[in-house]
All heavy atoms as TSV, in Angstrom:
chain	resi	resn	atom	element	x	y	z
A	1	LYS	N	N	-29.476	25.284	54.274
A	1	LYS	CA	C	-28.991	26.279	53.363
A	1	LYS	C	C	-29.460	27.642	53.758
A	1	LYS	O	O	-30.566	27.783	54.201
A	1	LYS	CB	C	-29.473	25.913	51.951
A	1	LYS	CG	C	-28.951	24.652	51.385
A	1	LYS	CD	C	-29.469	24.476	49.955
A	1	LYS	CE	C	-28.804	23.184	49.418
A	1	LYS	NZ	N	-29.106	22.992	48.025
A	2	THR	N	N	-28.606	28.616	53.531
A	2	THR	CA	C	-28.936	29.997	53.886
A	2	THR	C	C	-28.537	30.931	52.718
A	2	THR	O	O	-27.740	30.624	51.899
A	2	THR	CB	C	-28.195	30.441	55.193
A	2	THR	OG1	O	-26.835	30.331	54.964
A	2	THR	CG2	C	-28.594	29.629	56.374
A	3	LEU	N	N	-29.165	32.106	52.849
A	3	LEU	CA	C	-28.772	33.254	51.978
A	3	LEU	C	C	-28.012	34.187	52.829
A	3	LEU	O	O	-28.380	34.448	53.961
A	3	LEU	CB	C	-30.024	33.832	51.346
A	3	LEU	CG	C	-30.980	33.004	50.639
A	3	LEU	CD1	C	-32.262	33.710	50.290
A	3	LEU	CD2	C	-30.303	32.497	49.346
A	4	ARG	N	N	-26.904	34.806	52.288
A	4	ARG	CA	C	-26.129	35.750	53.068
A	4	ARG	C	C	-26.295	37.131	52.465
A	4	ARG	O	O	-26.138	37.318	51.296
A	4	ARG	CB	C	-24.665	35.340	53.020
A	4	ARG	CG	C	-23.830	36.165	53.947
A	4	ARG	CD	C	-22.449	35.679	53.980
A	4	ARG	NE	N	-21.796	36.139	52.743
A	4	ARG	CZ	C	-20.536	35.993	52.509
A	4	ARG	NH1	N	-19.748	35.337	53.397
A	4	ARG	NH2	N	-19.969	36.387	51.427
A	5	PHE	N	N	-26.635	38.124	53.343
A	5	PHE	CA	C	-26.834	39.493	52.918
A	5	PHE	C	C	-25.816	40.371	53.630
A	5	PHE	O	O	-25.505	40.176	54.776
A	5	PHE	CB	C	-28.204	39.960	53.253
A	5	PHE	CG	C	-29.312	39.263	52.458
A	5	PHE	CD1	C	-29.911	38.141	53.044
A	5	PHE	CD2	C	-29.612	39.622	51.218
A	5	PHE	CE1	C	-30.886	37.465	52.395
A	5	PHE	CE2	C	-30.610	38.962	50.496
A	5	PHE	CZ	C	-31.273	37.843	51.137
A	6	ARG	N	N	-25.269	41.342	52.954
A	6	ARG	CA	C	-24.465	42.408	53.523
A	6	ARG	C	C	-25.020	43.761	53.169
A	6	ARG	O	O	-24.633	44.467	52.278
A	6	ARG	CB	C	-23.036	42.307	52.936
A	6	ARG	CG	C	-22.409	40.932	53.353
A	6	ARG	CD	C	-20.990	40.848	53.260
A	6	ARG	NE	N	-20.386	41.691	54.290
A	6	ARG	CZ	C	-19.118	42.028	54.297
A	6	ARG	NH1	N	-18.313	41.580	53.368
A	6	ARG	NH2	N	-18.667	42.778	55.276
A	7	PRO	N	N	-26.022	44.220	54.030
A	7	PRO	CA	C	-26.668	45.476	53.768
A	7	PRO	C	C	-25.728	46.639	54.019
A	7	PRO	O	O	-24.800	46.555	54.859
A	7	PRO	CB	C	-27.865	45.497	54.707
A	7	PRO	CG	C	-27.430	44.608	55.825
A	7	PRO	CD	C	-26.598	43.518	55.189
A	8	LEU	N	N	-25.974	47.752	53.303
A	8	LEU	CA	C	-25.198	48.965	53.512
A	8	LEU	C	C	-25.803	49.709	54.714
A	8	LEU	O	O	-27.005	49.898	54.808
A	8	LEU	CB	C	-25.204	49.858	52.329
A	8	LEU	CG	C	-24.522	49.349	51.065
A	8	LEU	CD1	C	-24.708	50.365	49.899
A	8	LEU	CD2	C	-23.072	49.062	51.324
A	9	VAL	N	N	-24.943	50.011	55.620
A	9	VAL	CA	C	-25.358	50.742	56.837
A	9	VAL	C	C	-24.585	52.026	56.957
A	9	VAL	O	O	-23.537	52.213	56.299
A	9	VAL	CB	C	-25.138	49.879	58.126
A	9	VAL	CG1	C	-26.051	48.698	58.152
A	9	VAL	CG2	C	-23.722	49.461	58.327
A	10	GLN	N	N	-25.013	52.945	57.787
A	10	GLN	CA	C	-24.340	54.250	57.938
A	10	GLN	C	C	-23.124	54.022	58.801
A	10	GLN	O	O	-23.179	53.571	59.971
A	10	GLN	CB	C	-25.246	55.250	58.580
A	10	GLN	CG	C	-24.613	56.663	58.632
A	10	GLN	CD	C	-25.540	57.685	59.248
A	10	GLN	OE1	O	-26.620	57.330	59.748
A	10	GLN	NE2	N	-25.186	58.939	59.161
A	11	SER	N	N	-21.996	54.265	58.307
A	11	SER	CA	C	-20.678	54.096	59.042
A	11	SER	C	C	-20.413	55.333	59.909
A	11	SER	O	O	-20.934	56.352	59.650
A	11	SER	CB	C	-19.510	53.855	58.127
A	11	SER	OG	O	-19.308	54.919	57.274
A	12	GLY	N	N	-19.611	55.136	60.915
A	12	GLY	CA	C	-19.208	56.215	61.760
A	12	GLY	C	C	-19.746	56.233	63.205
A	12	GLY	O	O	-19.005	56.085	64.114
A	13	ARG	N	N	-21.035	56.332	63.352
A	13	ARG	CA	C	-21.616	56.401	64.684
A	13	ARG	C	C	-21.626	55.154	65.377
A	13	ARG	O	O	-21.157	54.951	66.516
A	13	ARG	CB	C	-23.028	57.023	64.603
A	13	ARG	CG	C	-23.015	58.470	64.083
A	13	ARG	CD	C	-24.304	59.053	64.142
A	13	ARG	NE	N	-24.703	59.276	65.518
A	13	ARG	CZ	C	-25.911	59.566	65.979
A	13	ARG	NH1	N	-26.877	59.675	65.049
A	13	ARG	NH2	N	-26.168	59.732	67.195
A	14	VAL	N	N	-22.294	54.085	64.783
A	14	VAL	CA	C	-22.412	52.817	65.419
A	14	VAL	C	C	-21.565	51.768	64.721
A	14	VAL	O	O	-20.849	50.922	65.387
A	14	VAL	CB	C	-23.933	52.360	65.386
A	14	VAL	CG1	C	-24.037	50.928	65.988
A	14	VAL	CG2	C	-24.820	53.347	66.208
A	15	PHE	N	N	-21.602	51.752	63.412
A	15	PHE	CA	C	-20.887	50.699	62.625
A	15	PHE	C	C	-19.535	51.202	62.144
A	15	PHE	O	O	-19.390	52.341	61.808
A	15	PHE	CB	C	-21.772	50.201	61.467
A	15	PHE	CG	C	-23.084	49.693	61.878
A	15	PHE	CD1	C	-24.217	50.448	61.784
A	15	PHE	CD2	C	-23.151	48.438	62.451
A	15	PHE	CE1	C	-25.453	49.944	62.185
A	15	PHE	CE2	C	-24.369	47.880	62.819
A	15	PHE	CZ	C	-25.507	48.632	62.702
A	16	LYS	N	N	-18.555	50.260	62.052
A	16	LYS	CA	C	-17.199	50.649	61.568
A	16	LYS	C	C	-17.217	51.017	60.099
A	16	LYS	O	O	-16.596	52.046	59.730
A	16	LYS	CB	C	-16.220	49.459	61.713
A	16	LYS	CG	C	-15.693	49.348	63.151
A	16	LYS	CD	C	-14.604	48.298	63.120
A	16	LYS	CE	C	-13.978	48.213	64.489
A	16	LYS	NZ	N	-12.984	47.183	64.566
A	17	ALA	N	N	-17.892	50.271	59.270
A	17	ALA	CA	C	-17.907	50.517	57.794
A	17	ALA	C	C	-19.255	50.338	57.243
A	17	ALA	O	O	-20.154	49.765	57.898
A	17	ALA	CB	C	-16.879	49.610	57.132
A	18	GLN	N	N	-19.511	50.687	55.992
A	18	GLN	CA	C	-20.805	50.517	55.344
A	18	GLN	C	C	-21.225	49.146	55.221
A	18	GLN	O	O	-22.344	48.865	55.301
A	18	GLN	CB	C	-20.792	51.242	54.012
A	18	GLN	CG	C	-20.957	52.781	54.005
A	18	GLN	CD	C	-21.228	53.255	52.667
A	18	GLN	OE1	O	-20.763	52.742	51.656
A	18	GLN	NE2	N	-21.983	54.357	52.545
A	19	GLU	N	N	-20.236	48.260	55.045
A	19	GLU	CA	C	-20.541	46.828	54.852
A	19	GLU	C	C	-20.092	45.969	56.092
A	19	GLU	O	O	-19.651	44.864	55.937
A	19	GLU	CB	C	-19.880	46.271	53.609
A	19	GLU	CG	C	-20.413	46.884	52.317
A	19	GLU	CD	C	-19.774	46.371	51.040
A	19	GLU	OE1	O	-18.793	45.628	51.172
A	19	GLU	OE2	O	-20.252	46.691	50.022
A	20	SER	N	N	-20.327	46.505	57.276
A	20	SER	CA	C	-19.891	45.804	58.493
A	20	SER	C	C	-20.955	44.880	59.045
A	20	SER	O	O	-20.726	44.323	60.091
A	20	SER	CB	C	-19.398	46.829	59.496
A	20	SER	OG	O	-20.510	47.641	59.921
A	21	VAL	N	N	-22.090	44.742	58.436
A	21	VAL	CA	C	-23.116	43.840	58.952
A	21	VAL	C	C	-23.373	42.685	57.951
A	21	VAL	O	O	-23.450	42.936	56.725
A	21	VAL	CB	C	-24.479	44.617	59.082
A	21	VAL	CG1	C	-25.556	43.705	59.566
A	21	VAL	CG2	C	-24.299	45.757	60.078
A	22	THR	N	N	-23.446	41.483	58.447
A	22	THR	CA	C	-23.742	40.267	57.657
A	22	THR	C	C	-24.894	39.590	58.310
A	22	THR	O	O	-24.896	39.300	59.508
A	22	THR	CB	C	-22.556	39.342	57.548
A	22	THR	OG1	O	-21.398	40.070	57.104
A	22	THR	CG2	C	-22.798	38.266	56.570
A	23	ILE	N	N	-25.906	39.271	57.557
A	23	ILE	CA	C	-27.113	38.483	57.991
A	23	ILE	C	C	-27.280	37.284	57.217
A	23	ILE	O	O	-27.264	37.308	55.972
A	23	ILE	CB	C	-28.341	39.382	57.850
A	23	ILE	CG1	C	-28.135	40.780	58.641
A	23	ILE	CG2	C	-29.616	38.687	58.358
A	23	ILE	CD1	C	-29.230	41.774	58.332
A	24	TRP	N	N	-27.521	36.118	57.884
A	24	TRP	CA	C	-27.822	34.836	57.251
A	24	TRP	C	C	-29.273	34.592	57.456
A	24	TRP	O	O	-29.784	34.556	58.539
A	24	TRP	CB	C	-27.008	33.715	57.846
A	24	TRP	CG	C	-25.528	33.732	57.489
A	24	TRP	CD1	C	-24.908	33.032	56.467
A	24	TRP	CD2	C	-24.487	34.444	58.088
A	24	TRP	NE1	N	-23.637	33.309	56.440
A	24	TRP	CE2	C	-23.303	34.177	57.403
A	24	TRP	CE3	C	-24.498	35.453	59.141
A	24	TRP	CZ2	C	-22.099	34.689	57.731
A	24	TRP	CZ3	C	-23.208	35.963	59.451
A	24	TRP	CH2	C	-22.091	35.642	58.798
A	25	VAL	N	N	-29.975	34.218	56.338
A	25	VAL	CA	C	-31.438	33.988	56.324
A	25	VAL	C	C	-31.673	32.612	55.704
A	25	VAL	O	O	-30.975	32.307	54.715
A	25	VAL	CB	C	-32.172	35.064	55.552
A	25	VAL	CG1	C	-33.662	34.801	55.535
A	25	VAL	CG2	C	-31.909	36.470	56.164
A	26	THR	N	N	-32.591	31.799	56.270
A	26	THR	CA	C	-32.850	30.483	55.610
A	26	THR	C	C	-33.270	30.641	54.234
A	26	THR	O	O	-33.982	31.534	53.875
A	26	THR	CB	C	-33.897	29.704	56.445
A	26	THR	OG1	O	-35.063	30.441	56.499
A	26	THR	CG2	C	-33.412	29.408	57.892
A	27	ALA	N	N	-32.874	29.714	53.375
A	27	ALA	CA	C	-33.194	29.696	51.954
A	27	ALA	C	C	-34.473	28.857	51.674
A	27	ALA	O	O	-34.513	28.142	50.699
A	27	ALA	CB	C	-32.015	29.123	51.171
A	28	ASP	N	N	-35.509	29.003	52.540
A	28	ASP	CA	C	-36.757	28.300	52.382
A	28	ASP	C	C	-37.805	29.335	52.367
A	28	ASP	O	O	-37.581	30.560	52.336
A	28	ASP	CB	C	-36.918	27.282	53.416
A	28	ASP	CG	C	-36.987	27.828	54.807
A	28	ASP	OD1	O	-36.917	29.059	55.035
A	28	ASP	OD2	O	-37.162	27.006	55.760
A	29	ALA	N	N	-39.052	28.868	52.414
A	29	ALA	CA	C	-40.244	29.851	52.355
A	29	ALA	C	C	-40.373	30.641	53.642
A	29	ALA	O	O	-41.027	31.712	53.607
A	29	ALA	CB	C	-41.485	29.038	52.100
A	30	ASN	N	N	-39.750	30.248	54.707
A	30	ASN	CA	C	-39.866	30.978	55.989
A	30	ASN	C	C	-38.989	32.212	56.032
A	30	ASN	O	O	-39.360	33.199	56.662
A	30	ASN	CB	C	-39.534	30.053	57.149
A	30	ASN	CG	C	-40.505	28.997	57.358
A	30	ASN	OD1	O	-41.664	29.214	57.498
A	30	ASN	ND2	N	-40.051	27.745	57.358
A	31	ARG	N	N	-37.844	32.220	55.449
A	31	ARG	CA	C	-36.864	33.300	55.448
A	31	ARG	C	C	-36.568	33.760	56.851
A	31	ARG	O	O	-36.704	34.932	57.233
A	31	ARG	CB	C	-37.396	34.470	54.639
A	31	ARG	CG	C	-37.653	34.162	53.146
A	31	ARG	CD	C	-36.273	34.047	52.447
A	31	ARG	NE	N	-36.475	34.028	50.994
A	31	ARG	CZ	C	-36.351	32.986	50.235
A	31	ARG	NH1	N	-36.002	31.826	50.762
A	31	ARG	NH2	N	-36.523	33.061	48.931
A	32	ILE	N	N	-36.141	32.822	57.699
A	32	ILE	CA	C	-35.845	33.069	59.108
A	32	ILE	C	C	-34.397	33.626	59.268
A	32	ILE	O	O	-33.459	32.937	58.753
A	32	ILE	CB	C	-35.989	31.861	60.001
A	32	ILE	CG1	C	-37.382	31.263	59.756
A	32	ILE	CG2	C	-35.715	32.183	61.435
A	32	ILE	CD1	C	-37.465	29.837	60.342
A	33	PRO	N	N	-34.246	34.797	59.920
A	33	PRO	CA	C	-32.877	35.211	60.162
A	33	PRO	C	C	-32.222	34.259	61.253
A	33	PRO	O	O	-32.734	34.167	62.316
A	33	PRO	CB	C	-32.976	36.622	60.698
A	33	PRO	CG	C	-34.399	36.722	61.087
A	33	PRO	CD	C	-35.182	35.752	60.362
A	34	VAL	N	N	-31.169	33.583	60.890
A	34	VAL	CA	C	-30.570	32.610	61.774
A	34	VAL	C	C	-29.242	33.056	62.339
A	34	VAL	O	O	-28.795	32.520	63.426
A	34	VAL	CB	C	-30.399	31.202	61.086
A	34	VAL	CG1	C	-31.699	30.562	60.836
A	34	VAL	CG2	C	-29.525	31.316	59.874
A	35	LYS	N	N	-28.554	34.026	61.777
A	35	LYS	CA	C	-27.262	34.517	62.242
A	35	LYS	C	C	-27.060	35.938	61.843
A	35	LYS	O	O	-27.501	36.322	60.756
A	35	LYS	CB	C	-26.136	33.647	61.758
A	35	LYS	CG	C	-24.826	33.899	62.338
A	35	LYS	CD	C	-23.840	32.853	61.857
A	35	LYS	CE	C	-22.456	33.138	62.379
A	35	LYS	NZ	N	-21.447	32.072	61.906
A	36	LEU	N	N	-26.350	36.719	62.698
A	36	LEU	CA	C	-26.009	38.100	62.392
A	36	LEU	C	C	-24.679	38.386	62.943
A	36	LEU	O	O	-24.311	38.004	64.087
A	36	LEU	CB	C	-27.122	39.032	63.021
A	36	LEU	CG	C	-26.804	40.478	62.840
A	36	LEU	CD1	C	-28.048	41.236	62.379
A	36	LEU	CD2	C	-26.306	41.126	64.105
A	37	LYS	N	N	-23.822	39.083	62.211
A	37	LYS	CA	C	-22.517	39.504	62.625
A	37	LYS	C	C	-22.389	41.020	62.259
A	37	LYS	O	O	-22.745	41.373	61.183
A	37	LYS	CB	C	-21.398	38.766	61.982
A	37	LYS	CG	C	-21.125	37.442	62.572
A	37	LYS	CD	C	-19.920	36.815	61.811
A	37	LYS	CE	C	-19.124	35.853	62.608
A	37	LYS	NZ	N	-18.023	35.280	61.856
A	38	ALA	N	N	-21.829	41.846	63.179
A	38	ALA	CA	C	-21.634	43.203	62.897
A	38	ALA	C	C	-20.401	43.698	63.600
A	38	ALA	O	O	-20.121	43.371	64.743
A	38	ALA	CB	C	-22.872	44.055	63.364
A	39	SER	N	N	-19.585	44.510	62.856
A	39	SER	CA	C	-18.425	45.151	63.472
A	39	SER	C	C	-18.889	46.546	63.856
A	39	SER	O	O	-19.287	47.390	63.072
A	39	SER	CB	C	-17.352	45.254	62.410
A	39	SER	OG	O	-16.858	43.963	62.097
A	40	LEU	N	N	-18.815	46.851	65.182
A	40	LEU	CA	C	-19.279	48.119	65.713
A	40	LEU	C	C	-18.068	49.079	65.853
A	40	LEU	O	O	-16.973	48.639	65.840
A	40	LEU	CB	C	-19.964	47.905	67.019
A	40	LEU	CG	C	-21.165	46.843	66.953
A	40	LEU	CD1	C	-21.763	46.744	68.366
A	40	LEU	CD2	C	-22.241	47.321	66.019
A	41	ALA	N	N	-18.383	50.355	66.111
A	41	ALA	CA	C	-17.321	51.324	66.376
A	41	ALA	C	C	-16.493	50.851	67.579
A	41	ALA	O	O	-15.279	51.079	67.637
A	41	ALA	CB	C	-17.908	52.691	66.554
A	42	VAL	N	N	-17.137	50.276	68.566
A	42	VAL	CA	C	-16.480	49.789	69.742
A	42	VAL	C	C	-16.943	48.345	69.970
A	42	VAL	O	O	-18.084	48.041	70.294
A	42	VAL	CB	C	-16.830	50.598	71.072
A	42	VAL	CG1	C	-16.186	49.991	72.251
A	42	VAL	CG2	C	-16.487	52.036	70.888
A	43	GLY	N	N	-16.088	47.422	69.592
A	43	GLY	CA	C	-16.385	46.005	69.729
A	43	GLY	C	C	-17.171	45.426	68.475
A	43	GLY	O	O	-17.060	45.909	67.374
A	44	SER	N	N	-17.869	44.349	68.727
A	44	SER	CA	C	-18.580	43.613	67.689
A	44	SER	C	C	-19.841	42.989	68.253
A	44	SER	O	O	-19.966	42.910	69.513
A	44	SER	CB	C	-17.746	42.588	67.001
A	44	SER	OG	O	-17.330	41.622	67.890
A	45	LEU	N	N	-20.718	42.544	67.384
A	45	LEU	CA	C	-21.972	41.950	67.762
A	45	LEU	C	C	-22.138	40.648	66.991
A	45	LEU	O	O	-21.839	40.622	65.797
A	45	LEU	CB	C	-23.148	42.925	67.428
A	45	LEU	CG	C	-24.561	42.349	67.665
A	45	LEU	CD1	C	-24.857	42.216	69.121
A	45	LEU	CD2	C	-25.553	43.285	66.954
A	46	ARG	N	N	-22.581	39.580	67.687
A	46	ARG	CA	C	-22.856	38.310	67.057
A	46	ARG	C	C	-24.098	37.720	67.613
A	46	ARG	O	O	-24.228	37.647	68.853
A	46	ARG	CB	C	-21.664	37.373	67.297
A	46	ARG	CG	C	-21.785	36.096	66.521
A	46	ARG	CD	C	-20.521	35.358	66.657
A	46	ARG	NE	N	-20.830	33.921	66.802
A	46	ARG	CZ	C	-19.985	33.030	67.087
A	46	ARG	NH1	N	-18.737	33.321	67.261
A	46	ARG	NH2	N	-20.323	31.731	67.186
A	47	ALA	N	N	-25.048	37.254	66.821
A	47	ALA	CA	C	-26.267	36.639	67.305
A	47	ALA	C	C	-26.586	35.440	66.468
A	47	ALA	O	O	-26.393	35.471	65.231
A	47	ALA	CB	C	-27.399	37.706	67.220
A	48	GLU	N	N	-27.130	34.405	67.141
A	48	GLU	CA	C	-27.496	33.187	66.468
A	48	GLU	C	C	-28.866	32.672	66.983
A	48	GLU	O	O	-29.145	32.821	68.159
A	48	GLU	CB	C	-26.446	32.102	66.681
A	48	GLU	CG	C	-25.145	32.375	65.966
A	48	GLU	CD	C	-24.150	31.238	66.170
A	48	GLU	OE1	O	-24.537	30.075	66.388
A	48	GLU	OE2	O	-22.944	31.515	65.985
A	49	LEU	N	N	-29.690	32.153	66.084
A	49	LEU	CA	C	-31.031	31.671	66.461
A	49	LEU	C	C	-30.797	30.413	67.322
A	49	LEU	O	O	-30.037	29.496	66.945
A	49	LEU	CB	C	-31.822	31.314	65.165
A	49	LEU	CG	C	-33.188	30.738	65.444
A	49	LEU	CD1	C	-34.096	31.773	66.056
A	49	LEU	CD2	C	-33.742	30.187	64.147
A	50	GLU	N	N	-31.475	30.359	68.461
A	50	GLU	CA	C	-31.443	29.195	69.314
A	50	GLU	C	C	-32.676	28.353	69.325
A	50	GLU	O	O	-32.609	27.190	69.558
A	50	GLU	CB	C	-31.119	29.639	70.801
A	50	GLU	CG	C	-29.689	30.130	70.874
A	50	GLU	CD	C	-29.348	30.423	72.384
A	50	GLU	OE1	O	-30.142	30.107	73.270
A	50	GLU	OE2	O	-28.265	30.941	72.646
A	51	ALA	N	N	-33.842	29.010	69.115
A	51	ALA	CA	C	-35.027	28.267	69.095
A	51	ALA	C	C	-36.099	28.935	68.144
A	51	ALA	O	O	-35.932	30.085	67.797
A	51	ALA	CB	C	-35.672	28.304	70.538
A	52	TYR	N	N	-37.103	28.113	67.800
A	52	TYR	CA	C	-38.128	28.634	66.911
A	52	TYR	C	C	-39.415	27.890	67.167
A	52	TYR	O	O	-39.373	26.743	67.663
A	52	TYR	CB	C	-37.769	28.556	65.386
A	52	TYR	CG	C	-37.516	27.156	64.971
A	52	TYR	CD1	C	-38.585	26.401	64.406
A	52	TYR	CD2	C	-36.247	26.561	65.053
A	52	TYR	CE1	C	-38.332	25.095	63.993
A	52	TYR	CE2	C	-36.052	25.276	64.674
A	52	TYR	CZ	C	-37.076	24.526	64.106
A	52	TYR	OH	O	-36.908	23.258	63.721
A	53	LYS	N	N	-40.531	28.460	66.857
A	53	LYS	CA	C	-41.846	27.774	66.955
A	53	LYS	C	C	-42.892	28.499	66.171
A	53	LYS	O	O	-42.766	29.719	65.849
A	53	LYS	CB	C	-42.268	27.575	68.422
A	53	LYS	CG	C	-42.557	28.897	69.104
A	53	LYS	CD	C	-43.042	28.673	70.544
A	53	LYS	CE	C	-43.327	29.991	71.194
A	53	LYS	NZ	N	-43.837	29.788	72.534
A	54	GLY	N	N	-43.955	27.835	65.776
A	54	GLY	CA	C	-45.064	28.377	65.076
A	54	GLY	C	C	-44.721	28.894	63.667
A	54	GLY	O	O	-45.265	29.964	63.253
A	55	LEU	N	N	-43.925	28.209	62.921
A	55	LEU	CA	C	-43.654	28.558	61.583
A	55	LEU	C	C	-44.756	28.277	60.584
A	55	LEU	O	O	-45.484	27.323	60.793
A	55	LEU	CB	C	-42.316	27.781	61.118
A	55	LEU	CG	C	-41.044	28.076	61.891
A	55	LEU	CD1	C	-39.975	27.217	61.319
A	55	LEU	CD2	C	-40.718	29.528	61.910
A	56	ALA	N	N	-44.856	29.128	59.573
A	56	ALA	CA	C	-45.905	28.927	58.609
A	56	ALA	C	C	-45.599	27.748	57.687
A	56	ALA	O	O	-46.512	27.057	57.196
A	56	ALA	CB	C	-46.069	30.229	57.753
A	57	ASN	N	N	-44.321	27.451	57.438
A	57	ASN	CA	C	-43.858	26.396	56.600
A	57	ASN	C	C	-42.959	25.454	57.352
A	57	ASN	O	O	-42.302	25.858	58.362
A	57	ASN	CB	C	-43.113	26.926	55.368
A	57	ASN	CG	C	-43.957	27.917	54.582
A	57	ASN	OD1	O	-44.982	27.509	54.011
A	57	ASN	ND2	N	-43.646	29.157	54.568
A	58	SER	N	N	-42.860	24.219	56.871
A	58	SER	CA	C	-41.972	23.269	57.605
A	58	SER	C	C	-40.530	23.748	57.436
A	58	SER	O	O	-40.124	24.380	56.539
A	58	SER	CB	C	-42.152	21.839	57.024
A	58	SER	OG	O	-41.760	21.865	55.676
A	59	PHE	N	N	-39.696	23.337	58.468
A	59	PHE	CA	C	-38.300	23.799	58.541
A	59	PHE	C	C	-37.427	22.560	58.720
A	59	PHE	O	O	-37.630	21.746	59.655
A	59	PHE	CB	C	-38.179	24.703	59.744
A	59	PHE	CG	C	-36.871	25.330	59.829
A	59	PHE	CD1	C	-36.354	26.207	58.939
A	59	PHE	CD2	C	-36.092	25.116	60.958
A	59	PHE	CE1	C	-35.106	26.790	59.094
A	59	PHE	CE2	C	-34.822	25.677	61.141
A	59	PHE	CZ	C	-34.334	26.527	60.180
A	60	LYS	N	N	-36.433	22.365	57.872
A	60	LYS	CA	C	-35.558	21.188	57.884
A	60	LYS	C	C	-34.210	21.649	58.359
A	60	LYS	O	O	-33.592	22.579	57.759
A	60	LYS	CB	C	-35.510	20.550	56.549
A	60	LYS	CG	C	-34.674	19.320	56.483
A	60	LYS	CD	C	-34.705	18.657	55.120
A	60	LYS	CE	C	-33.897	17.427	55.040
A	60	LYS	NZ	N	-33.849	16.857	53.738
A	61	ILE	N	N	-33.686	21.020	59.396
A	61	ILE	CA	C	-32.331	21.310	59.894
A	61	ILE	C	C	-31.364	20.230	59.413
A	61	ILE	O	O	-31.670	19.026	59.499
A	61	ILE	CB	C	-32.347	21.358	61.427
A	61	ILE	CG1	C	-33.264	22.397	61.954
A	61	ILE	CG2	C	-30.952	21.515	61.968
A	61	ILE	CD1	C	-33.363	22.380	63.465
A	62	ILE	N	N	-30.262	20.674	58.883
A	62	ILE	CA	C	-29.242	19.824	58.345
A	62	ILE	C	C	-27.941	20.064	59.113
A	62	ILE	O	O	-27.469	21.195	59.087
A	62	ILE	CB	C	-29.017	19.984	56.793
A	62	ILE	CG1	C	-30.226	19.728	56.054
A	62	ILE	CG2	C	-27.912	19.087	56.355
A	62	ILE	CD1	C	-30.165	20.118	54.587
A	63	PHE	N	N	-27.433	19.064	59.793
A	63	PHE	CA	C	-26.147	19.263	60.508
A	63	PHE	C	C	-25.057	18.610	59.632
A	63	PHE	O	O	-25.185	17.555	59.129
A	63	PHE	CB	C	-26.220	18.547	61.850
A	63	PHE	CG	C	-27.188	19.139	62.815
A	63	PHE	CD1	C	-28.391	18.612	63.049
A	63	PHE	CD2	C	-26.829	20.352	63.459
A	63	PHE	CE1	C	-29.306	19.146	63.942
A	63	PHE	CE2	C	-27.727	20.951	64.352
A	63	PHE	CZ	C	-28.963	20.364	64.615
A	64	ASP	N	N	-23.956	19.372	59.565
A	64	ASP	CA	C	-22.755	18.836	58.814
A	64	ASP	C	C	-21.890	18.039	59.760
A	64	ASP	O	O	-21.646	18.243	60.810
A	64	ASP	CB	C	-21.987	20.000	58.235
A	64	ASP	CG	C	-22.683	20.647	57.051
A	64	ASP	OD1	O	-23.507	19.965	56.390
A	64	ASP	OD2	O	-22.475	21.826	56.791
């Protein structure tokens, strides 16, 4: 389970629009950012978490 955030960013220079960034964060005590998508003025950006270690709290992975 994750929480999805769409922070407001400054549009024009780097980002296409104010709501062009989406961040997914785990819905547990760790609050790990696991995915990010952004529409840029030229192209787009996408990042996903591939590995983790040394967490303060246990982390459960659920595959659909």
